[in-house]
Phi, psi and omega in degrees: 000129178269146181300320181296320177298318180295321178296317178298317180302313180294322178299317178295317180299317181290324181280335182073016184194137176293321183293316179295320179294321180297321178297315180297325183275347181073036180224170180281155180296317178300321179295320178294319180299320179297321180296317181289321178298323177299319178293318179296321179295321179294321182273351179057042178201157176275134180261342182226147163270123178269133177213177186297332182268356181140229180219154171227154183288140168282177177300318177295322178297319179295320179298316180293317181298318180297329181277326187278321186305312179299325179294316179295320178295322179297320178296321176297317180298318180295318179300313180294323179295319179291319178296325182291345179281355179289184182292328184236138180300137178226182177092184181252133176245124177258128189231134181242140178222149175284156183301330184295337183236357181300316180296333182279317189262324194301307185295308179297326178294320179299318179294314182292325178293320179298321178292320183281327185228070185296341181261004177250164181239133178252129175241123184252131178239135180249128180196165177292158188303322181299321178290317178300321180298316178297319183293321182285328177291328181275355179091006180286334179243147173270328182208142177219148166254123182210172185270116167043063179296144176295150180287123186220137182293345178273358183235147168251112187245133179229134178300141180240312184201128171270102193264129179281147174261149182231153171279123184256124183228166175299153178296157182102208183072201184284337183070021181296120183274355184292152181289142179272141171283157178299328178297326177294323181290328182301333183274356186261140171289129186243142168251119190224162170297166179292167186300334181276350181288144182298320176302313184297323179296321177297315182296314180296321179295320178295322179293319178296320180296324179275356179059049177232158174252127179278150177261104185264114179274316181210156178233124180217129177271060179210115179298316181298317181293321178300316180295320178297319180294320178296315178301325181280357178085018182281351180152189177252164174223175180231120184213162169294153183297325181301334181286342186232008188299325179293318180290325177294316179297325180280356179078021180264334178224163172230150182239124180248132178296155181243129182278070178209124179292344180274346182276063176200158181219150182271121170273135180229160167261144181223135174229153179288135181277342185266005179232146177293140178273122181290163178297321179296323178293321176300319178298314180298320179300316178295323178294322177299312180299317180293322181291322177296318177299318179297319180292326175293316181298323182271357178084007178287324173245150180230126180162202183242138184224134177050039176080004180240141170269115184273137179246159182304332181275001177092351179285158179220158175221162181302127181237325180070151178252000000 
């Protein structure tokens, strides 16, 4: 079996069609078909069922695909690792962020990464932390920022920010900046993520600790939808400040602090422990840490970082994580 034949075979399997795979590979369909037929002749078995809509793998095809895909990915990893040993970072870095902080970090990080690594490519994916965790464990991501990942021998996890949660309400009202007690929140209709969401688990745990019952008006696993509902007067929500800083600055929402030590969550960086970290990924990790520090200093994010509580004037005091 030739490596090129195996690569062509996997491309056809992933595309589900010889014609689509040929377009991606930049070759003719007959030439691609000959390569796969040569592999089938060597293995003395059919690897695909041919039908009007394209192709699907036979049982033998699935067995071969399951064995070949990790080998091809390993070769890609080795190539990127070798390229990363050069003078300038190269390769592709896949980065994941949760929606609550994606609007804050993604754009400036993309710009700074391009300046620092002009010969590398950054791909940013936004998803909830549970999904990001699955993606980084499966090797789909090189680096992720997510909420309080479980300790896993397949991950290298480092604390990034202990982020405070705020009660988010429509703009206007009294504008009272004082912190709300949990008892005050119990009386408010809330629009919140569903019970399986990481934010919601933090909120529910804080409510149990305070021995209060929350009034849940609606449940939606969408940060954008929650903010829209609050603006429309459907209720209040509870989010980190970074998720609403643009709306607060625009005067569309207001964020009130909550007097509860449980109303906060740990943001961490996570990388896979079973794969080499490329030079470009190391650069991105440093940029993430620097950007979070900058956002704390400017008030875009609110919480504790590296053991210090950051204040708008730039002063800090011992905060601990």
